[in-house]
N, C-alpha and C positions, 0 to 999 in steps of 0.2 A: 226254664229254657235258658240256655247259655249261647252266646254268640262270640265267635272269634273272627276278627278281620285281620288278615295277614297283609303286611305292606312293607315297603322299603327294600324290596327284593330285586335283584338283577333279573332281566327277562328270562334267562335260562335257568334260574334257581327254582327249586321246589322245596316244600316242607311236607314231610310225611306226618299227617295228623291222624292219631289213633283215637278211636272213640268206641263206645258201646259197653257191653258188660265185660268185666274182666276175663271171663272164660270164653267169650266170643266177641272179639273186637272187630271193628270195621276200620279199614285203612283208606285214607284219602290223600291223594297227591294234590297239593294246593299251590297255585301260582300267585304272583303279586296281585294285590287288591281283590282277592277272592275271599269269601266268607264261608264259615261253617256254622250251622245251627245244630245244637245237640240238646237232648233232655237233661235235666238237672241230675239225674241218677247216673249218667254216663261218665265213664272215666275220660280223662284228657291227657294226652301226652303228645309230644311232637319232636321231630328232629329235622333239621334243615341241612341242605348241601351248600349253603351260603348264608350270608347275613340276612336276618329278618327281624321284624318287629311285629307284635300283634296287639290289637286292642281287644280286651275282654269285657263283656257285659252280661248281666244276668237279669232275668225278670221272673216274677212269679212269687210264690210263697217261699219264705226262707225258713229252714229248720236247721238246727245245729245238733249234730250227733257227736259228742266228744269221745275221745278214746282215753281210757283211764289205765294207769299203771297200778301195780300193787301198793304203791305208796300214796295212791289217790291224787296224784299230781296230774294236772291237765297237760295233754300232749298233742292235742289236735291242731294247735297253732292258730286258732281263729281269734280275731280281735274282740270278740264279744264276751262279756262276763257270763259265767255259768250260773244257773239258778238251781237251788236245791230241789230235788224231786219230791 
């Protein structure tokens, strides 16, 4: 589970929070001090019509699925070292 708490927004500002499966997203308009809960498999993207800050947290089992290039270099950007399979 992932949680996003949006804050530091003007009263009239909103953030468009995109979540869900890449081929079937859900769109939420979020106001100041509102939170969004999403499953770990969900995408996350957002765009605001004003300044905003968010706090991100996750809970549950963590698994890392790296992306490999033809030169076998790690490209997923995660801070955890990879283990040989």
